[in-house]
N, C-alpha and C positions, 0 to 999 in steps of 0.2 A: 621115556618115549622120545623126546626131543622134536624140534621141528625148525625149518629154516625158512626164511624169505629174503630174496635177493632180486634186485632190479638192476639190469644191465642195459645201457643207453636207452633208458626210459625216462620220459619227461616227468619232473616231479619225484624221481626216485627217493629222495631224502624224505619225502612226505608220505609216500605210498607204503615204503618197507615197515615204518613204525605202525601203520594202519594193519598191514598184514600181521604184524607181530601180535597185535591185540586180539586177532582173530585165532591165534594158536596159544593162548595163554594156558589152556589146560594141558599142553604137552610137556611142561617142565616146571621146576621150581624157581628158575631165575631167567630173566631175560638179559642176555648180554648186550653190550652197547651196539648201537647201529653205526656202522662206519660208512663213510662216503669217500672211498680212495681215489675216484675218478669222477669228472662231471657226469651227471646224469646215471650215476651208479650208487646203489647202496646194498649193504649186506647185513643181515641179522640173524641171531639164533635164539630160539627158546630152548633151554637146556636143562634136562634132569641130571644133576650133579652126581656122577658115580665115580669116575676116574679122574683123579687130581682136582678135586672139587672147587679148590680155590684159584688155581693158577690157570687152568685150561679154558680160559675165556675165549669165546669165538667172535669174529673170525680169527683163526689162528695163521700166523705168517709163517711162511718157510724161513730158514735159517738166514737167508740173504735179504728176507723183506719183500721180495718181488712177487710172491704168490701168496694170495689170501684164500682160506677155505672156510665156507660155512658147510657144516657137516651134520647129518642125522644118521645115527647108527653105531655100530661097534665093528671094529676090526679084531678079530680073535688072535691073530698071530702079530699084533703090533709090536710085542717085545722082541721077537726075533727079527722083525724089519728094522727096529730101533739099533739092535746090535750090529746088522749089517751096515746100516748108515753110519754108525758111530766108528766102525772099522774104518770107513772112507773119509773119516774126519768131519762128519757132519755133527755140529753141536745141538744140543736141545736145551730148552728153558722150562719145559714141563714134562709130566709123565703121561700125557694124554695121546690117545690114538689118532686124534685130529692132527697133531703136530707130526706125528709119524706119516701121516697121509700127505700133509703139505710138504714135508721134506723128501718123501719118496717121489712125489710127482715132479719136485724141482730137479732132483737128481737123475732119475730113471725115466722121466717123461711119461707118456701113456703106457709104456711097458709096465709101469708100476701096478696098474689095475690087474695085470695077470698074477700078481703077487700077493693080492690081497685075499683074505680068508675072513669073511664077515657078512654082515647085512648093513647096507648102507645106500644113502642118497646123498649127493653133495653138489656144490658148485664151487669150482676153483677159478679164481681170476687172476690172470697175469697183470699185475698193476701197471708196469711200464708200457705194455702193448694194448690192453684192454681186451685181448682174446681171453676167452673163457672155455671151460670144460665142465659139462653137467653130466652126471653119471649116476646110475643105479646098480645095485648088485645084481648078479645073473638070476637069482630067483624073485626079484622084486619085492622083497620083504618090506623095505621102506619106501613109501610113496614120494613121488615128485611131480608135480603139476606145473605146466607152463602156459604162458599166453605170449604168442609172438606178434608184435606190431611191425609196421613197416621199418622202424628203425632199432627196436630193441626187444628185450625179454623181461618177462616177470616170472619168477619162480616161487613156488610155495609147497609145503608139505600137505596142504589141505585145500581142496577145491572151493569151499565156501568164502574164506577171506579173499581169494582172488576174484570171485564173482562180486563181491561187495565193493572191491577196490577200484575197479575200472569197468566201463561199458565197451572197452576195446578188444575185439578179437574173441577167438574160441578158445576154451580151456581144454588143454590136452594132457592126458596121463602119459609121462615119458615111460616107454616099455621096460620090462626087466631087461637087465644086461645092456641097455643102451648107454652109448658114450657119444 
């Protein structure tokens, strides 16, 4: 099932994301480490280990380390996309579809989303700039909720942890196919 929790430009991000993670423990068998790659930013994933169980720890970094991705879902054509990226000289450390997504976004930009066949919700963070991309698959199979404050964003795969974590803002469901 999996689930993600991400805070971007959110006061207390490094404390709120672990709290969100506690609210989605039932979504997987392992909680990957929460990372804070920028001030007021934290990313975490509760993962059901299926593909590359031991090495596919999230968030996953792109080959150059500039892009981090917290991902919920499955990319069915990840092996095909991996071969295309490898043909362009992109190295891989794992066999995970999340690493394929991170590298595809880094190489092809937003065009990568048109190449994905799967069900997904994710947040990708450009670490040097702080810019981010949140997206859901066109059918909306995997949920992604967000609270937006005056300065930042709080994402989670479920609404209840968001409601418990903060009194600020309205919880919105990101629509299917949204980028």
